[in-house]
N, C-alpha and C positions, 0 to 999 in steps of 0.2 A: 187444730185440735178440736175435738168434739166434746160438748158438755151437756149434761142433763139438767134441764131447768126445773128447779124446785120452787114452789110458790109461783108467783106471777111476775112477768115483766109488764109494767103498767101499760094498758092499752093493747097488749098482745097476749092475752090470757091463753090463747090456743097454742102458743109456741111452747114446745116441750123439749126440743133439742136444738142447740146452736153450735155453730163452728166459729171460732175466732181466729183471724189471720192478721198477724202484725204487718202493717204497711211500713212503719219506721218506728223510731224510739217513742214517738208521741201518739200516733194514730194507729188504730186497728179497725178491722171490719168485724161485725158480729152478724152472722146470717142464720136465719131459721133453716135448719137442716131439712125440713119437710115442706118448705114453701120458699122457693127461690125469689119470690117477689117481696119478701120481708127481709130487710137488712138494715143495719145501723152503722154509723161511724161512732166509735168510742175512743176515748182519750185516756191516757195515763195521767191522772190528776197530780201525781207527785212530780211530774216533769214541769208542771205549771205553777204550783203554789204549795204552801204548807197546808196539808190536808190530813186531819186526824179526827176520829170520831169513835164513840163507843159502839161497837157492833151490837145491834139489837139482839136480845136473847132468842127471839123466834128465828132469826137468820142463823145464829150459831147452831140451833137445834136442827133445822132442816138441812143445813149444809154439813153437819157433824164436825163443826170447828171447835177445837179446844186450844189450850195454850201452846201446843206443839205443832199446830197445823200450819201448813204453807199455803197462804192465800194471797190473791191479787185483787185489786180494785180498779174498776174502770167507770167512766161517766159517759153518758150518752151525749152526742153532739147533734144539734139540729142545724143542718147545713142551710145557709142562706146565700143569696147573691146580693151584693158581693160577699165573698168568703169571709171578710173581716166582720160581717154582721152575724155570722154564725154564733150560736149560743151553746153553753154547756150547763147541764143540770147537775149541780153539786149536791142537791138534797135527796137524790135517789140513786145512790151508787149501785153498780153491778158488782157483786162480791163473788169470787170464785175460790172454791176449795180445790187447790191444785193436787191434793193428795187423792181425792176420789172423783174429780172431774164433775163436780156439782156446782151449779150456779144459781144465784137468786138476786133479786133486786130489793135492797133495803130502802125504806122511806124514813128519812131522818126528821126529827122534830125541829122545825125552823126556829122555835124559841130557844132551844138548847144549842142551836148552831146558827146564830144570827149572821155570821160572816159568809155563809153559804147560800147561794141563790139558786132558783130553778131555771133561770135563763140569763146567765152571766155571759156577756159578749166576749168572744175569744180574743178580740183585739185588746182587751184590757190586760192580757197576760203576755205582752211582747217582751 
């Protein structure tokens, strides 16, 4: 599925369109539609842990999300060797409005979400 990037994906400000392809129930790939050299592994956080946050107002606005919207959330995985040392960024979720195929990255306040880290090891979620 193809999505229009609204706002920025941190470190990849030139990315304007992405495709997301599910690998399994946990992992998916997110690839820049205009640059095949840019891709991410993303994870469904709800398959790993309790994960809830207040969606920032600016993200609601740019994605046109309201109380009736169908949206999804992913988190970026930084792959390491060995794989167990890979990390997940729970403080900067990727939010997708499935109704209009728009996507943005939210940056959560770590003081409001002290249980979420920027680099939590995937092995801690076995």
